[in-house]
N, C-alpha and C positions, 0 to 999 in steps of 0.2 A: 262304394255304396256308403251313403251316410244316412243313418237313422236317427230321428229326432223324437224325443219324448218331452212334451211340454206339460208339466203338471197343472192341474186346475186348482180351484180353491179347496178341494178336499182330496186328501191322499187315499189311494186304494189300500185296503186292508192287506192284500197280498200282491205286493209290487212285482214279484216274480211271475205271476200269472200273465202280466203284460209282456214280459221279456221271453217267456217260454217259447212262443211260436217263432220268434226271431232266432233264438239259440238253436232250436230244432232245424231250421232251414240252414243255418250257418254250419251245423255239423254235417249236413248232407254236402254243402258246397265245399267244405274242407276236403272231403274225399274226392270231389270232382264229379261233374255231370257232363254228359256229351251234348255238345252244342254245334250248330251249323253256322259257319261264317259265309254269309251270302256274297260278300265281296270277293273272298278268295275261292269260293265254291268248294270248301272242304270242311270236314268235321274237326273239332278240337275239344279238349277237355277244359272246361271252365272250373276254376277253383277260386274260393274266396276265404279270407281269414279275418278274424277280428284283430285289429292292430292295437286299438286303444279305446278306452272309455273316457269320455270327458264331460265335464259339467261344472256347475258351481259346487261349493262344499256340501250343501244339503243333499244334492242329487248323487254325488259321488259317495257320500256316507251311506246312502240307502243302497246303492248298487254293490258297494264293497262290504256291507253289513257292519259298518262302524257306527258308533254312537253319535258322531258329529262333533262340530266345533264347540258345542256347549257341554262337553263332558270333561272329566278330569284328565283324560288322555285323548284330547281331541285332534291331535296331529297324527296323520297316518304314516308319517315318516320318522318322527322322533319320539323320545320318551319324556318330554317335558310334562310336568304335572301342573294342572290348573288349580286355582284356588277359589272356593265358593264365596261369593259376596252375599252375605246373609240378608242385606237390605233388599236387593232385587232378585235374589235367588238365581243368579247366573254365575257360571264359571268363567273366570278370566285368567290370563297368563301374565302375571306381573313381571316386569324386568328384574332379573336377578344379577347381582354384581358378580357372582362367582361362575357364571356360565359364559364361555366363549362362543359366540354365534357361529364361528367357523367349525367348532368341534362339538356340535350338539350331540346328545346321547341318542344315536340312531336306532330305530327298531330293527331287529334282525328277522330274517325269515323264520328261524327256529323259535323265536319269541312269539311270533304270530301264530305258528302252528301249535305251540304249547297253550296259548290263550284259547284257540279254537277248540282244542281237545278238552280243556277244562270246562268251557262253556257247555259243550255237548253233554257233559256228565253231571252238571249241577241242575238243581231244580228250584223253582219258586223264587222266594226273596233272595236266597243266596246267589242264585244265577243272575238276577237283575243287579244286585250289588256288584258282583264281579264284573259284569258287562260295563256298568257305569264307571268302574275304577280302571279297567284295562283299555277301554275305548272300543 
């Protein structure tokens, strides 16, 4: 099964409200439902699982709750830090002489869990600043 979400000109306030029905059905299908195979004339258990989410960077950032490619930690895989261009107010990633592209500082699962835990406990401007800094 392939599900497609094509955003319009305005983003929904609560993106999860659109994914919720799909996730609920997938949870049921994960455990399996009884189906009938008309060709074989027998019943079987149909199961389905989410294998992957895919999309462009803005969509994946929204699904994964990341701040996106225009934040200080815009890469969901590594810990490279972006630099703010004051003129156009965009974060970019300048080439740095001392970083080997083969040995990028990779984000670990534990780092992600620590960041999520920290975000859940912060409030207001402190929370927004932390999110902007950690991605």
